[in-house]
ROVEX-870422 format. One record per atom (N, C-alpha, C): residue in three letters; atom name; x, y, z. Coordinates in steps of 0.02 Angstrom, whole numbers. Atoms other than C-alpha are relative to their C-alpha. Layout:
// ROVEX-870422
+------+------+--------+--------+--------+
! fimi ! fido !      x !      y !      z !
+------+------+--------+--------+--------+
!  ala !   CA !      X !      Y !      Z !
...
+------+------+--------+--------+--------+
END
This chain:
// ROVEX-870422
+------+------+--------+--------+--------+
! fimi ! fido !      x !      y !      z !
+------+------+--------+--------+--------+
!  met !    N !     27 !    -25 !    -65 !
!  met !   CA !   5797 !  -4199 !  -1003 !
!  met !    C !    -50 !    -34 !     27 !
!  asp !    N !     70 !     28 !    -19 !
!  asp !   CA !   5624 !  -4266 !  -1001 !
!  asp !    C !      5 !    -83 !     14 !
!  lys !    N !    -16 !     62 !     -9 !
!  lys !   CA !   5695 !  -4444 !  -1015 !
!  lys !    C !     26 !     -5 !     69 !
!  ala !    N !    -28 !      1 !    -66 !
!  ala !   CA !   5799 !  -4412 !   -852 !
!  ala !    C !    -48 !     13 !     45 !
!  asn !    N !     64 !    -21 !    -52 !
!  asn !   CA !   5650 !  -4337 !   -762 !
!  asn !    C !    -47 !    -63 !      8 !
!  lys !    N !     46 !     73 !     -2 !
!  lys !   CA !   5537 !  -4490 !   -807 !
!  lys !    C !     37 !    -48 !     39 !
!  gln !    N !    -41 !     51 !    -47 !
!  gln !   CA !   5674 !  -4603 !   -742 !
!  gln !    C !      7 !     12 !     64 !
!  ala !    N !    -18 !    -17 !    -72 !
!  ala !   CA !   5722 !  -4515 !   -592 !
!  ala !    C !    -68 !      2 !     46 !
!  phe !    N !     75 !      1 !    -36 !
!  phe !   CA !   5533 !  -4480 !   -541 !
!  phe !    C !    -25 !    -67 !      9 !
!  gly !    N !     19 !     67 !    -13 !
!  gly !   CA !   5495 !  -4659 !   -572 !
!  gly !    C !     29 !    -37 !     56 !
!  phe !    N !    -37 !     30 !    -59 !
!  phe !   CA !   5632 !  -4717 !   -458 !
!  phe !    C !    -21 !     33 !     66 !
!  tyr !    N !     27 !    -28 !    -56 !
!  tyr !   CA !   5578 !  -4595 !   -330 !
!  tyr !    C !    -75 !    -32 !     27 !
!  val !    N !     69 !     28 !    -10 !
!  val !   CA !   5394 !  -4662 !   -339 !
!  val !    C !     14 !    -76 !     32 !
!  gln !    N !    -12 !     74 !    -17 !
!  gln !   CA !   5460 !  -4843 !   -332 !
!  gln !    C !     39 !      1 !     79 !
!  glu !    N !    -34 !      9 !    -66 !
!  glu !   CA !   5566 !  -4805 !   -171 !
!  glu !    C !    -29 !     27 !     56 !
!  trp !    N !     38 !    -37 !    -50 !
!  trp !   CA !   5455 !  -4690 !    -72 !
!  trp !    C !    -63 !     31 !    -18 !
!  asn !    N !     55 !    -31 !     26 !
!  asn !   CA !   5333 !  -4587 !   -157 !
!  asn !    C !    -43 !     37 !     59 !
!  asp !    N !     34 !    -44 !    -52 !
!  asp !   CA !   5294 !  -4470 !     -2 !
!  asp !    C !    -10 !     66 !    -26 !
!  glu !    N !     33 !    -63 !     28 !
!  glu !   CA !   5185 !  -4319 !    -49 !
!  glu !    C !     42 !     61 !     19 !
!  lys !    N !    -36 !    -61 !    -24 !
!  lys !   CA !   5288 !  -4190 !     57 !
!  lys !    C !     68 !      5 !    -44 !
!  ile !    N !    -68 !     -2 !     28 !
!  ile !   CA !   5457 !  -4243 !    -13 !
!  ile !    C !    -11 !     10 !    -79 !
!  lys !    N !     13 !     -5 !     74 !
!  lys !   CA !   5385 !  -4256 !   -191 !
!  lys !    C !    -10 !     78 !    -16 !
!  ile !    N !     11 !    -75 !     17 !
!  ile !   CA !   5325 !  -4068 !   -179 !
!  ile !    C !     67 !     33 !      9 !
!  his !    N !    -64 !    -39 !    -12 !
!  his !   CA !   5491 !  -4012 !   -104 !
!  his !    C !     56 !    -13 !    -57 !
!  ser !    N !    -50 !     19 !     52 !
!  ser !   CA !   5593 !  -4109 !   -237 !
!  ser !    C !    -19 !     39 !    -69 !
!  glu !    N !     11 !    -38 !     53 !
!  glu !   CA !   5495 !  -4026 !   -372 !
!  glu !    C !     24 !     76 !      2 !
!  cys !    N !    -14 !    -70 !    -10 !
!  cys !   CA !   5520 !  -3859 !   -298 !
!  cys !    C !     84 !      8 !     -4 !
!  val !    N !    -76 !     -5 !      8 !
!  val !   CA !   5719 !  -3895 !   -288 !
!  val !    C !     17 !      0 !    -71 !
!  ile !    N !    -20 !     15 !     79 !
!  ile !   CA !   5723 !  -3959 !   -467 !
!  ile !    C !    -13 !     72 !    -41 !
!  asp !    N !     16 !    -64 !     33 !
!  asp !   CA !   5630 !  -3795 !   -526 !
!  asp !    C !     45 !     51 !     13 !
!  ala !    N !    -49 !    -54 !    -14 !
!  ala !   CA !   5750 !  -3684 !   -432 !
!  ala !    C !     61 !    -15 !    -31 !
!  cys !    N !    -57 !     17 !     29 !
!  cys !   CA !   5897 !  -3775 !   -496 !
!  cys !    C !     -1 !     16 !    -71 !
!  leu !    N !     -5 !     -2 !     71 !
!  leu !   CA !   5842 !  -3773 !   -676 !
!  leu !    C !     -7 !     82 !    -16 !
!  asn !    N !      6 !    -63 !      6 !
!  asn !   CA !   5794 !  -3590 !   -659 !
!  asn !    C !     77 !     40 !     14 !
!  met !    N !    -70 !    -31 !     -5 !
!  met !   CA !   5971 !  -3543 !   -593 !
!  met !    C !     53 !    -23 !    -51 !
!  ala !    N !    -43 !     15 !     50 !
!  ala !   CA !   6055 !  -3649 !   -721 !
!  ala !    C !    -17 !     26 !    -70 !
!  asn !    N !     19 !    -16 !     62 !
!  asn !   CA !   5955 !  -3576 !   -861 !
!  asn !    C !     50 !     43 !    -37 !
!  asn !    N !    -45 !    -42 !     44 !
!  asn !   CA !   6062 !  -3499 !  -1005 !
!  asn !    C !     70 !    -18 !     24 !
!  ser !    N !    -64 !     23 !     -9 !
!  ser !   CA !   6213 !  -3605 !   -952 !
!  ser !    C !      4 !    -66 !    -38 !
!  asn !    N !    -12 !     62 !     33 !
!  asn !   CA !   6287 !  -3758 !  -1021 !
!  asn !    C !      1 !    -60 !     48 !
!  leu !    N !      5 !     47 !    -50 !
!  leu !   CA !   6267 !  -3853 !   -858 !
!  leu !    C !    -46 !    -55 !    -20 !
!  lys !    N !     31 !     50 !     17 !
!  lys !   CA !   6198 !  -4025 !   -873 !
!  lys !    C !    -67 !     -5 !     42 !
!  lys !    N !     57 !      2 !    -44 !
!  lys !   CA !   6013 !  -4013 !   -809 !
!  lys !    C !    -20 !    -72 !     28 !
!  glu !    N !     21 !     71 !    -21 !
!  glu !   CA !   6001 !  -4205 !   -788 !
!  glu !    C !     32 !     -6 !     74 !
!  val !    N !    -28 !     -5 !    -69 !
!  val !   CA !   6116 !  -4182 !   -635 !
!  val !    C !    -39 !     29 !     47 !
!  phe !    N !     45 !    -24 !    -47 !
!  phe !   CA !   5993 !  -4071 !   -548 !
!  phe !    C !    -72 !    -40 !      2 !
!  ile !    N !     62 !     41 !      5 !
!  ile !   CA !   5846 !  -4182 !   -602 !
!  ile !    C !      6 !    -60 !     42 !
!  ile !    N !    -11 !     57 !    -35 !
!  ile !   CA !   5917 !  -4343 !   -540 !
!  ile !    C !     11 !     13 !     69 !
!  ala !    N !    -10 !    -14 !    -67 !
!  ala !   CA !   5987 !  -4263 !   -383 !
!  ala !    C !    -60 !     28 !     41 !
!  gly !    N !     62 !    -25 !    -37 !
!  gly !   CA !   5823 !  -4173 !   -344 !
!  gly !    C !    -50 !    -53 !     17 !
!  trp !    N !     50 !     49 !    -17 !
!  trp !   CA !   5724 !  -4334 !   -355 !
!  trp !    C !     27 !    -51 !     57 !
!  ile !    N !    -25 !     52 !    -46 !
!  ile !   CA !   5848 !  -4433 !   -244 !
!  ile !    C !     30 !     32 !     60 !
!  his !    N !    -34 !    -31 !    -54 !
!  his !   CA !   5924 !  -4313 !   -128 !
!  his !    C !    -34 !     -6 !     79 !
!  asp !    N !     33 !      6 !    -68 !
!  asp !   CA !   5798 !  -4334 !     22 !
!  asp !    C !    -39 !    -74 !     10 !
!  ile !    N !     27 !     61 !    -10 !
!  ile !   CA !   5744 !  -4520 !     -8 !
!  ile !    C !     32 !    -24 !     71 !
!  gly !    N !    -26 !     25 !    -53 !
!  gly !   CA !   5866 !  -4561 !    133 !
!  gly !    C !    -39 !     17 !     70 !
!  arg !    N !     38 !    -16 !    -65 !
!  arg !   CA !   5750 !  -4469 !    260 !
!  arg !    C !    -43 !    -58 !     18 !
!  lys !    N !     40 !     52 !    -21 !
!  lys !   CA !   5637 !  -4620 !    258 !
!  lys !    C !     36 !    -42 !     46 !
!  ile !    N !    -30 !     44 !    -41 !
!  ile !   CA !   5765 !  -4716 !    351 !
!  ile !    C !     34 !     41 !     61 !
!  asp !    N !    -47 !    -38 !    -58 !
!  asp !   CA !   5872 !  -4581 !    451 !
!  asp !    C !    -10 !     74 !    -15 !
!  lys !    N !     13 !    -76 !     14 !
!  lys !   CA !   5814 !  -4390 !    445 !
!  lys !    C !     78 !     30 !     13 !
!  asp !    N !    -59 !    -34 !    -27 !
!  asp !   CA !   5986 !  -4338 !    537 !
!  asp !    C !     53 !    -13 !    -62 !
!  asn !    N !    -61 !     28 !     36 !
!  asn !   CA !   6098 !  -4439 !    411 !
!  asn !    C !    -30 !     -8 !    -75 !
!  his !    N !     46 !     25 !     52 !
!  his !   CA !   5981 !  -4442 !    260 !
!  his !    C !     48 !     15 !    -72 !
!  gln !    N !    -30 !    -22 !     64 !
!  gln !   CA !   6104 !  -4358 !    132 !
!  gln !    C !     49 !    -68 !    -16 !
!  ile !    N !    -42 !     59 !      5 !
!  ile !   CA !   6225 !  -4510 !    162 !
!  ile !    C !    -30 !    -58 !    -28 !
!  ile !    N !     45 !     56 !     17 !
!  ile !   CA !   6091 !  -4641 !    151 !
!  ile !    C !    -20 !     11 !    -76 !
!  ser !    N !     21 !    -13 !     59 !
!  ser !   CA !   6035 !  -4556 !     -9 !
!  ser !    C !     45 !    -21 !    -53 !
!  leu !    N !    -51 !     18 !     51 !
!  leu !   CA !   6191 !  -4591 !    -94 !
!  leu !    C !     -2 !    -76 !    -14 !
!  asp !    N !      9 !     71 !     18 !
!  asp !   CA !   6148 !  -4779 !    -82 !
!  asp !    C !    -59 !     -1 !    -44 !
!  phe !    N !     52 !      8 !     56 !
!  phe !   CA !   5986 !  -4743 !   -175 !
!  phe !    C !     28 !     28 !    -64 !
!  leu !    N !    -24 !    -18 !     63 !
!  leu !   CA !   6083 !  -4650 !   -307 !
!  leu !    C !     42 !    -60 !    -30 !
!  lys !    N !    -28 !     68 !     23 !
!  lys !   CA !   6193 !  -4813 !   -328 !
!  lys !    C !    -48 !    -42 !    -29 !
!  lys !    N !     59 !     50 !     24 !
!  lys !   CA !   6038 !  -4914 !   -349 !
!  lys !    C !    -31 !     36 !    -57 !
!  phe !    N !     16 !    -33 !     56 !
!  phe !   CA !   5972 !  -4784 !   -470 !
!  phe !    C !     47 !    -11 !    -69 !
!  leu !    N !    -55 !      2 !     63 !
!  leu !   CA !   6134 !  -4790 !   -581 !
!  leu !    C !     10 !    -65 !    -16 !
!  thr !    N !      7 !     69 !     23 !
!  thr !   CA !   6125 !  -4983 !   -576 !
!  thr !    C !    -49 !      0 !    -47 !
!  gln !    N !     58 !      8 !     49 !
!  gln !   CA !   5950 !  -4965 !   -658 !
!  gln !    C !     12 !     49 !    -67 !
!  his !    N !     -2 !    -34 !     62 !
!  his !   CA !   6001 !  -4832 !   -775 !
!  his !    C !     86 !     28 !     -3 !
!  pro !    N !    -72 !    -16 !      2 !
!  pro !   CA !   6193 !  -4837 !   -804 !
!  pro !    C !     21 !     45 !    -54 !
!  glu !    N !    -17 !    -53 !     44 !
!  glu !   CA !   6187 !  -4706 !   -942 !
!  glu !    C !     14 !     63 !     35 !
!  tyr !    N !    -21 !    -63 !    -46 !
!  tyr !   CA !   6199 !  -4575 !   -802 !
!  tyr !    C !     60 !     -9 !     46 !
!  glu !    N !    -60 !      7 !    -41 !
!  glu !   CA !   6357 !  -4649 !   -726 !
!  glu !    C !     53 !     51 !     -6 !
!  glu !    N !    -44 !    -52 !     13 !
!  glu !   CA !   6472 !  -4516 !   -795 !
!  glu !    C !    -29 !     57 !     43 !
!  leu !    N !     20 !    -55 !    -41 !
!  leu !   CA !   6373 !  -4388 !   -688 !
!  leu !    C !     -2 !    -23 !     76 !
!  lys !    N !      1 !     25 !    -75 !
!  lys !   CA !   6386 !  -4484 !   -528 !
!  lys !    C !     34 !     47 !     47 !
!  asp !    N !    -45 !    -44 !    -45 !
!  asp !   CA !   6519 !  -4377 !   -448 !
!  asp !    C !    -37 !     71 !      4 !
!  leu !    N !     37 !    -69 !     -2 !
!  leu !   CA !   6417 !  -4212 !   -487 !
!  leu !    C !    -65 !     -9 !     38 !
!  ile !    N !     64 !     12 !    -36 !
!  ile !   CA !   6256 !  -4288 !   -423 !
!  ile !    C !     20 !    -17 !     68 !
!  ser !    N !    -17 !     21 !    -72 !
!  ser !   CA !   6341 !  -4357 !   -273 !
!  ser !    C !     17 !     66 !     39 !
!  asp !    N !    -10 !    -62 !    -28 !
!  asp !   CA !   6402 !  -4179 !   -231 !
!  asp !    C !    -60 !     40 !     16 !
!  cys !    N !     60 !    -34 !    -14 !
!  cys !   CA !   6234 !  -4113 !   -246 !
!  cys !    C !    -42 !    -36 !     60 !
!  ile !    N !     29 !     38 !    -50 !
!  ile !   CA !   6157 !  -4249 !   -133 !
!  ile !    C !     38 !      8 !     71 !
!  leu !    N !    -40 !      6 !    -55 !
!  leu !   CA !   6295 !  -4258 !     -8 !
!  leu !    C !     10 !     70 !     34 !
!  asn !    N !    -19 !    -70 !    -34 !
!  asn !   CA !   6316 !  -4068 !     24 !
!  asn !    C !    -53 !     51 !     -7 !
!  his !    N !     48 !    -40 !      5 !
!  his !   CA !   6146 !  -4003 !      7 !
!  his !    C !    -22 !     34 !     63 !
!  arg !    N !     17 !    -24 !    -66 !
!  arg !   CA !   6122 !  -3967 !    193 !
!  arg !    C !     54 !     68 !     14 !
!  thr !    N !    -22 !    -72 !    -12 !
!  thr !   CA !   6165 !  -3788 !    264 !
!  thr !    C !     79 !    -10 !     19 !
!  asn !    N !    -66 !     -6 !    -16 !
!  asn !   CA !   6330 !  -3837 !    349 !
!  asn !    C !     57 !    -40 !    -40 !
!  glu !    N !    -45 !     36 !     55 !
!  glu !   CA !   6401 !  -3936 !    195 !
!  glu !    C !     37 !     55 !    -33 !
!  val !    N !    -44 !    -42 !     41 !
!  val !   CA !   6531 !  -3867 !     83 !
!  val !    C !      5 !    -32 !    -77 !
!  pro !    N !     -1 !     33 !     66 !
!  pro !   CA !   6488 !  -3921 !   -102 !
!  pro !    C !     70 !     15 !    -35 !
!  thr !    N !    -55 !    -14 !     27 !
!  thr !   CA !   6640 !  -3942 !   -208 !
!  thr !    C !     -2 !     18 !    -80 !
!  thr !    N !     16 !    -15 !     63 !
!  thr !   CA !   6561 !  -3914 !   -375 !
!  thr !    C !    -45 !     56 !    -16 !
!  lys !    N !     46 !    -44 !     15 !
!  lys !   CA !   6467 !  -3777 !   -462 !
!  lys !    C !    -80 !    -27 !      6 !
!  tyr !    N !     65 !     29 !     -5 !
!  tyr !   CA !   6324 !  -3900 !   -468 !
!  tyr !    C !    -25 !    -11 !     73 !
!  gly !    N !     17 !      5 !    -67 !
!  gly !   CA !   6328 !  -3936 !   -286 !
!  gly !    C !    -13 !     65 !     33 !
!  gln !    N !     10 !    -66 !    -26 !
!  gln !   CA !   6335 !  -3747 !   -246 !
!  gln !    C !    -72 !     22 !    -23 !
!  ile !    N !     66 !    -19 !     26 !
!  ile !   CA !   6181 !  -3720 !   -351 !
!  ile !    C !    -57 !    -46 !     33 !
!  phe !    N !     52 !     51 !    -29 !
!  phe !   CA !   6088 !  -3875 !   -279 !
!  phe !    C !    -15 !     26 !     72 !
!  gln !    N !      4 !    -24 !    -72 !
!  gln !   CA !   6126 !  -3815 !    -99 !
!  gln !    C !    -44 !     64 !      9 !
!  leu !    N !     51 !    -64 !     -7 !
!  leu !   CA !   6043 !  -3643 !   -129 !
!  leu !    C !    -67 !    -12 !    -29 !
!  ala !    N !     67 !     22 !     18 !
!  ala !   CA !   5903 !  -3725 !   -224 !
!  ala !    C !    -35 !    -27 !     56 !
!  asp !    N !     32 !     37 !    -68 !
!  asp !   CA !   5866 !  -3834 !    -69 !
!  asp !    C !    -32 !     49 !     42 !
!  lys !    N !     21 !    -50 !    -39 !
!  lys !   CA !   5844 !  -3673 !     26 !
!  lys !    C !    -56 !     42 !    -39 !
!  val !    N !     49 !    -41 !     45 !
!  val !   CA !   5751 !  -3568 !   -108 !
!  val !    C !    -65 !    -33 !    -10 !
!  ala !    N !     64 !     39 !      9 !
!  ala !   CA !   5628 !  -3713 !   -131 !
!  ala !    C !    -47 !     10 !     60 !
!  leu !    N !     48 !     -2 !    -58 !
!  leu !   CA !   5557 !  -3675 !     48 !
!  leu !    C !    -35 !     58 !    -13 !
!  lys !    N !     37 !    -63 !     17 !
!  lys !   CA !   5494 !  -3509 !    -23 !
!  lys !    C !    -45 !     -9 !    -65 !
!  asn !    N !     36 !      4 !     62 !
!  asn !   CA !   5413 !  -3580 !   -178 !
!  asn !    C !    -74 !     -7 !     14 !
!  asp !    N !     74 !     -6 !    -16 !
!  asp !   CA !   5232 !  -3545 !   -190 !
!  asp !    C !    -35 !    -67 !      1 !
!  lys !    N !     30 !     69 !    -10 !
!  lys !   CA !   5191 !  -3729 !   -214 !
!  lys !    C !     16 !    -33 !     64 !
!  trp !    N !    -16 !     14 !    -66 !
!  trp !   CA !   5285 !  -3775 !    -61 !
!  trp !    C !    -40 !     35 !     56 !
!  leu !    N !     32 !    -35 !    -46 !
!  leu !   CA !   5207 !  -3635 !     35 !
!  leu !    C !    -75 !    -15 !      9 !
!  glu !    N !     76 !     22 !      3 !
!  glu !   CA !   5033 !  -3688 !    -21 !
!  glu !    C !    -13 !    -68 !     34 !
!  tyr !    N !     -5 !     72 !    -32 !
!  tyr !   CA !   5073 !  -3870 !     31 !
!  tyr !    C !     -2 !      9 !     74 !
!  lys !    N !     -8 !     -7 !    -60 !
!  lys !   CA !   5126 !  -3816 !    200 !
!  lys !    C !    -63 !     36 !     32 !
!  lys !    N !     50 !    -35 !    -12 !
!  lys !   CA !   4981 !  -3702 !    220 !
!  lys !    C !    -62 !    -49 !      6 !
!  ser !    N !     52 !     57 !     -5 !
!  ser !   CA !   4857 !  -3848 !    180 !
!  ser !    C !      5 !    -44 !     55 !
!  lys !    N !    -24 !     53 !    -46 !
!  lys !   CA !   4941 !  -3960 !    307 !
!  lys !    C !    -11 !     24 !     67 !
!  asn !    N !      6 !    -37 !    -54 !
!  asn !   CA !   4929 !  -3827 !    443 !
!  asn !    C !    -75 !     16 !     21 !
!  lys !    N !     77 !    -17 !     -7 !
!  lys !   CA !   4734 !  -3814 !    433 !
!  lys !    C !    -30 !    -39 !     54 !
+------+------+--------+--------+--------+
END
């Protein structure tokens, strides 16, 4: 899991490294891992999806989830050891927005985590500091 986090975070930094999205992604990953605690779910799915799900926002905010799938493809080219998780990660990325319907347990957890992350203390502190 630490390896996946290091690789996915490194990819995130390489592709965008936006402070706001970094904090949000950390909060999403934290929420996912807490919800998946005491389960046999593959934590790497949440970690990789967490770092990649919003990268597409740098190109198009409204369709970022679709564009973020292209970033996932690029990540998997660099880290083919996660290729078997592609469909699960894709469900998380593509269906994390409110009106979407995830098809896997991973996608359902990820969609919830994306919303719960907005109430994370770290996120709220960041937002408060930017509103001063």
